[in-house]
N, C-alpha and C positions, 0 to 999 in steps of 0.2 A: 555696578548698577547701584543707584541710591535706592533702598527697599521701599521707602515711603513713596517716593516719586514712580516705582513701578507700581506699585498698588493703586494710587491716585489716576496713571495712565489707563490702566486696565479697568479701572471702576467706571470711569467717567464717560457715559455716553453722550451727554449733552447739559448744557446749562440751561436753567431759567433763567430769563432777562434777569437784570439787576432793576431793582425797584426803588424809588425814593417816595417816602410817604410824609407829607408836611402837613399836621392837622393840629388845629387848636383844642385843648380840652373843652369838654369831656369827648373823649373818643375812644373807640373799640373796635376791632375786627378780629373776627373768628376765621381761621383758615380751616376748612373742613377735609380737605383731601390734600393736606401739603405733600410735596416731594420726599424721597427718603432723606434728605438731608438738607436742611434750611438754617441759612447763615443771617442772623440780626444784629443790628447795632442802633445805639441811639447816639446821634451827634448833639443831642442839645434837647432841653425839656423834658418834662415827667413822662416816665414810661414803665410799663410793666408786662411780664410775660405769664401767661398759665397754661399748663396743659391739662386736659381734659382729667378732672376727678384727683388733681393734684394742687399742691399749696402755690399760691403765685409768687413771683419774685421780682422785685423791681430792679430796675435798670439803670445804671448812673452813665453819664456821658462817656463813651468810649467803650463799654463793657461791650462784650462778642457773646451771644447766646448760639449754641450750637443744638440745633432741634432735630430729633430722629422723628419720622413720619413711621406709617401712614397716619397715625393718630392726630386728631385736631388738636390746635393751639391758638389761644387768644394773644393778643397784642393790644396794650389798652395804656391811657395815661394813668390810670389808677385802678387798682385789682378790683375796686367795687364798681366799675362803670362797666354796665351791660353792653353785649355787642349791639352796634348799631345795623351791621349787616354782617352777612358770611359769605367769604368767597369759596365757590363749589365749582369745579370746574372752569375755571377762570371767570366766573359771571358772579356779580353781587345778587344776593337772595336777601331779602329783610323778613323781618320777626313776623310780619303779617302774610308772608307767602308770596308777597310781589317778587317781580325780577326788575333791577335795573336795566335800563337801557344802555347801550354802550355809551361811555363817556370818553372825549379827548383829554390826555392828560394835559396839565398846564405847563408842561415843559418836557422835554426827551425822557421818559421813563420816571416822570414825577407827576404824583397824584397829592390833591388835598387843596386847602386854601392859601397856605402860604403866609397867612397873616401874621402880625406880631404877637408874639407868646406861644408859638405854634411848637410842637414837638417835630424833630424830625429825624425818621428812621430811614435805615437803608436795611432791604431784603435781597437775598440772592439764595438760589435754590440749586442743588444737584441732583439731577435724574441717574443715579447711581444705577449700575447693572451688575447683574449677576454675582458669582461667589465673591470675586473681588471686590466688590460692592459691599457685600456682607461683611469681609475681613475689614473693610475700612469702617465700616459703621460699629463694629464691636470695639473699637477703641474709645468710645465715648458713650456714658449715658444718656436715657431719653432726652435729658435737658442738661447742658453743661454749658455754666458761666465761666468767661474768662474776663476777668477786671481789666479794666483799660490800664495799659502802659506804654511805653514810649514805643516800643518796637511796633506793637499792633496798631500805635494811634498813628505812626507815619504812614502806614499802608491804607487805614481806614479815610485817611486825609486826601489819599491819591485816588480811590475809589469815588468818594464823594465828589471828588472835582470832575472826574469823567464821567459819572452818572448822568449828569444833565447836558453832558454834550452831544451833537450829534454829527459827527466827521467821519470819513472815509476810515473804515477798519475799527468803527468804535466798537462792535460786538467782540473783536478778537482783543482790544486792549481789557475790556471789562471781564472778558473770559480769565485772563492771564491774573489780573489783580484779584479777583474773586478766588484765584487758586492761592495767590500769595497770602491773603488774609487769612484763608482756611489752614493752610501749612503754619502759619504764625500763631493761629489760636491751637491748633491742635499741638503743637510743642508746648506752648504755656500751658494747655491744660495737663499733660503727660508731666511737666516737671513742677507742677504746684504740690504743696506739702498735703502727705495724705493721699495723692493721686495713686491709683493702680492701673496703670496702663498696660497693654498686651505685652506679655513677657518678651515676644520678638523685639519689641519696640525698645524695652528696657536692656534686651542684651545688644542692640544697636552700639552701645557707649563701649562695650568691652571689646578690646581691640582684635583678638583673635577670633571671637565668636561673630563679632560684628563683619569682620572682613569675612568669614565665611558664608555668614548670610547675603551679603552683597554677591558673592560668587556664585551662591544657587539662584541668585533672583537673576543674575547676568547671563548665566547659561543653564538654566534648568535641564536642557535635554542633553548635556554631557554625561557621560559613565562615570558619575561620582562614587567614590568611596570614602570611607572614615579616613583611610589612610591618605588618601590624596588632597583631602581637607585639611588634615593635621598637617601635611607637607607644606601646602600654599601658606599655613598661618604660622608656622615655625614652632608648632608644638608636637610633642610624641602623641602617637595615636589615641592612647589611653588617656593623657592629660587631657586632649582636644576633647574626646567623647565626651568625658565626666564633666568639664566645663560647659560644654554646649548644651548637654541634659540637664543641667544643674540651673542655668539661666532662661533657656527657651521653655523647659518644660516637657521636652521629648528630645529623642536622639536624633542627630543629623539626618539619617536618611529615612526616618518616620516625617520630620519637617518635610524634606522633598518631596517624599511621595503626595503629602498633603498639599503642597504648593502645585506640583505637577497636577493633581486632580483640579484643584482649583482654576488653573490655566485650561485645563482639557474642558471641564464642564462649561466654562464661558465660549470655549470654540464650539462645542457642538451645537450650545444654544444659539450662537449669534451667526454661524456659518452653515453652509451645506457641503464643507468638504467631508471625505469620507472618515469612517472611525480610524481605517488605517493611517490616513494622513494625519488624524489628531494624535495618533500612537508615535508616529515619528517626531513629530513638532515638539512632544514634552520628554522625548528620551527612551521610545520603546520600539524596537525593531519589528518586534513580533506582535500584531495586533490583539491576539487572543491573550498574551500575557498583560497587556493593558487592559482588555476587557475585564480578566480577573481583578486586578489591581482596582479598578473603576469601582467594579461591583462591591468589592471587599470596603471601600472607602464610601460609597455613595448608597450601597445598597440595592441598586439596579443596574442592569447592564447599560452602556452608553446609548445603544438604541433605543431603550426603553426610557432614558433621561431625555433623549431629545423628543421623543413623542409626548413625554409628559409636561417639559416645559414649554412646547408649541401648542398644547392644547388649550384653546380659548375658555 
């Protein structure tokens, strides 16, 4: 099991529709309530991004910005350009308090004037869910800029070409291309000089520990022991335990318990299955033992967790 793919699959509830903005300077748009993770890129023309109360950052053509919500952010041709309108709950709001009427896009998923000299930007969002989504968001800071590169450039070209089309299966195509851009951007961010990616991500590159992480994600319900993991990776028990702990930052079974509780918390949140069924799904034959472990990690019982996360 590919650990990052497992995390993405569990975290992704749905995609925001990919949007293309083509606007002549001066222009600026504030997104007041963006999704948990937004992907922004400029395909040409002047562009910048600023988070609330943070210094603005200029974007060159092909740069990718990964932006964590729910705080607002503004995209503009220039950091000094004031926002012409604010997007809140999917609608335009103007500084004078008025509200724009619904406007038809000039092409599928494309907004703006499209005249010569315009900036072209692509924007996609992820409505991430649960604890798995939190783990994914922990990989990047509030704003991560990935400079243009040949690998991301090819994926962006495909995404841009498909964004303006309206053919059968288009949403599926865009969802998969957005996934591709996200994974390439995360790889590039984690590989950059001076980056501090999550310890588990760094550990994926180490053969024995990376293999163990993949095994734990492939079958978290298996009754794993340190000895069994060591045997699977070809190391002695002591050597494996020491290497895993040094690279991941916690012992193998502690990592496994944390991941099991992440999976369990999302199952409890997103389904009506019984606590006993959730316990079996994550490797506990005894619902009581699972409840004790869950409370130790989360601070509340599974039933209390379900009530809390479902309370409006």
